[in-house]
C-alpha positions as CSV (number, residue, x, y, z in Angstrom):
1,M,-106.1,-126.1,109.0
2,E,-103.1,-126.4,106.4
3,I,-103.6,-129.5,105.1
4,V,-106.7,-127.8,103.8
5,Y,-105.1,-125.4,102.0
6,L,-102.5,-128.1,100.6
7,T,-105.2,-130.5,99.4
8,F,-106.6,-127.6,97.9
9,I,-103.3,-126.9,95.6
10,L,-102.7,-130.2,95.2
11,M,-105.9,-130.7,93.7
12,L,-106.1,-127.4,91.8
13,A,-102.8,-128.1,90.2
14,I,-104.2,-131.6,89.0
15,F,-107.3,-130.2,87.3
16,L,-105.3,-127.5,85.5
17,G,-102.7,-129.8,84.8
18,F,-105.5,-131.8,83.1
19,E,-107.1,-129.2,81.3
20,L,-103.9,-127.7,80.5
21,I,-102.6,-130.8,78.6
22,N,-105.5,-132.1,77.3
23,K,-106.1,-128.6,75.1
24,V,-102.5,-128.8,73.8
25,P,-101.7,-129.7,70.0
26,A,-99.7,-132.7,69.3
27,T,-97.1,-129.8,67.1
28,L,-96.8,-128.1,70.6
29,H,-96.0,-131.2,72.1
30,T,-92.1,-131.5,72.0
31,P,-91.1,-127.8,73.0
32,L,-93.8,-128.0,75.8
33,M,-91.9,-131.2,76.5
34,S,-88.7,-130.1,76.2
35,G,-89.8,-127.4,79.2
36,A,-91.1,-130.1,81.4
37,N,-87.7,-131.6,80.9
38,A,-85.4,-128.2,82.0
39,I,-88.0,-128.5,84.9
40,S,-87.7,-132.0,86.1
41,G,-83.8,-130.9,86.0
42,I,-84.2,-128.6,88.4
43,T,-86.0,-131.0,90.7
44,V,-83.1,-133.3,90.0
45,V,-80.8,-131.0,91.6
46,G,-83.3,-130.1,94.3
47,A,-83.6,-133.5,95.1
48,I,-79.4,-134.5,95.1
49,A,-79.5,-131.1,98.0
50,S,-82.1,-133.1,100.0
51,A,-80.1,-136.5,99.6
52,G,-76.9,-135.0,100.9
53,S,-78.2,-132.9,103.6
54,G,-77.2,-134.5,106.3
55,S,-80.2,-133.9,108.2
56,G,-81.2,-137.7,109.3
57,D,-81.6,-140.9,107.4
58,A,-84.8,-140.2,106.8
59,A,-84.1,-137.1,104.5
60,N,-81.3,-139.4,103.0
61,I,-83.3,-141.7,102.0
62,L,-86.3,-139.8,100.5
63,G,-83.5,-137.6,98.6
64,A,-82.1,-140.6,97.1
65,I,-85.5,-142.2,96.0
66,A,-86.2,-138.2,94.9
67,V,-82.9,-138.3,92.9
68,A,-83.9,-141.4,91.2
69,L,-87.1,-140.6,90.3
70,A,-86.6,-137.3,89.2
71,T,-83.4,-138.8,86.9
72,I,-85.7,-141.3,85.3
73,N,-88.5,-138.7,84.7
74,V,-85.6,-136.6,83.0
75,V,-84.6,-139.4,80.8
76,G,-88.0,-140.5,79.9
77,G,-89.0,-137.3,78.9
78,Y,-86.2,-137.1,76.8
79,W,-86.2,-139.9,74.9
80,V,-89.7,-139.3,74.6
81,T,-88.6,-136.0,72.9
82,D,-86.3,-138.0,70.8
83,R,-88.9,-140.6,69.3
84,M,-91.1,-137.5,68.7
85,L,-88.4,-135.5,66.8
86,A,-87.6,-138.5,64.8
87,M,-91.2,-138.7,63.3
88,F,-90.4,-135.5,61.5
89,K,-87.0,-136.1,60.3
90,K,-87.1,-137.6,56.2
91,K,-87.3,-141.2,55.9
92,G,-83.6,-141.0,53.8
93,S,-81.8,-139.2,56.3
């Protein structure tokens, strides 16, 4: 029964996230992206804690994979934000 609740929450989060992202104007994208990067940074910390928990080989491997994916997400997010901010700079500076 718990899997039904978790699946419902996952589907609700996917739907809500999709609807919210589609309604965000382009001028607000950069501040929201910065906030998302901060949340992803928290994910990296949680993944590092999971990878170093010593709960077993499977937990360590999944934690290491989570660290790698969360780090890619953070770096990519900052890269996209930097590129978007570069579009607003004047050509001469």
